[in-house]
N, C-alpha and C positions, 0 to 999 in steps of 0.2 A: 121669759118667763114661760113655764110648763103647767095646764091647768088642764086635768082627763078626769073625764067622769067613768062611771064601770061600762057601758054602753062603748064609750073612743074606744078602753082598751080591750075590747072583747069583738069590734069593727076592726083592730087592727092588728087580731089574728093572736092578742097576746093573754086570752084564759087558756090555760093549761088544765089536762085534765091528768092530775099527778099516779093519779092508782088509788087515793085513798081518799081525793078528796078534787079540790078544782085548786089552780092558784092565777090569778088576776094582777099579770106580772106590770103594775102603774108607770115603774120608770125600770129602764134597764140600759142597757152597755152605748147604745145608739145616742142614750137623751145624756151623754158626757158629763155626769153627773158626779162619776165616781163610788156609786152603789145602788141598788135594785130596793124599790120599794116597793112590797105584792098584798094583797089581800089574803090571804091561806085560810082556805076552806078545810074542815077535816070531818068527812062526815060520820053521821052515829053507829055507834057500833066497829069501828075499823081502826087498825094499827098498823104503822108503818116504820120498818126499818129503817134508816137512814147515817149517813156519814158523809158530810161535803168535803172532801178532800184538798178543795181549790179556792176554796170561798166559807170565811166566817159569817153567824150569821145569831141574829137576833127576833125573838117572835113576843110578842106582846098582845097576851092575849084579850079580845074585844068581849067575845061573848061564849058561850057555852060551858063544858067541866072537861077535863079530860087530866091527864100526863105525860109528863116525858121522862124518861127511865133510861137513867144512865147505862152503860155497856156493862158495869160492873151489879148491878142490878135498882143502884139507887132510886129511889121513885120520888118525883116534885108532881104537885099538885097542880093544877091548870085552872083556873078562875078567873071570868073578867079582872084586869088591872094586876094583874102578873106577869113578870115577865124575863123569859130566860135566855141566857146568849150563850155560845158555843165557840168559846173566846180560842180552843186547842182541836177547832173540827172535829170536833167531840162525837164518836160514834153514838146512837139514840135508839129509841124507839118512842114513835110520837101515838098516844091513843084515843081517842074520844071516848069517855066514859058515860056521855050523857044519854038523852036521848032525843038531841037537837043539835045544831053542827056546833060546834066549834069553832070560832072565826079568832087569827091571830092577824097581825100584822107583823109580817115580816120583811126585815132590810137584810141585805147582804152583800157582803164588800169581799173581794170585787165584783162588781155587779155583773146578775146572771148575760147572757145577751137575750135570751127569752121565753124560747124555745126548747130548754130545757124539762125531760121527764125523767120518771122515777122508774127501772126495773124493779120491781117491788117483789120480795122471792120469802117465804119463810125461812132462808139459809143464808145467811149473809147480811151485809147491810147496802144499802142503793145509797149511790152518789153518783152527783156530776159537778 
């Protein structure tokens, strides 16, 4: 059985500053579970253009408000108890529209190694 708290994750070096917030990676490839579970924080006033070419991702909103925007411009509001799934390696923009942290429970398949970070820019999408 694997049991970890946020301090365990930080001490293991699995808290990553990804450009628009932080990602605490509770489960990674080394755990042999077949998926990764992260606590993802998106800072107020930030946005990130992302596209995962090797991973599928689902995010469940725990706290805060924001939006996820498809590459074609369709906007979906995020608030607690809303989930979005990127089942086709979808390019997307994740945006915090509130005054507090947007907090997501993120699941990746296949699992992350744990050290991946984004290279965010105004042009193109960042991924790993």
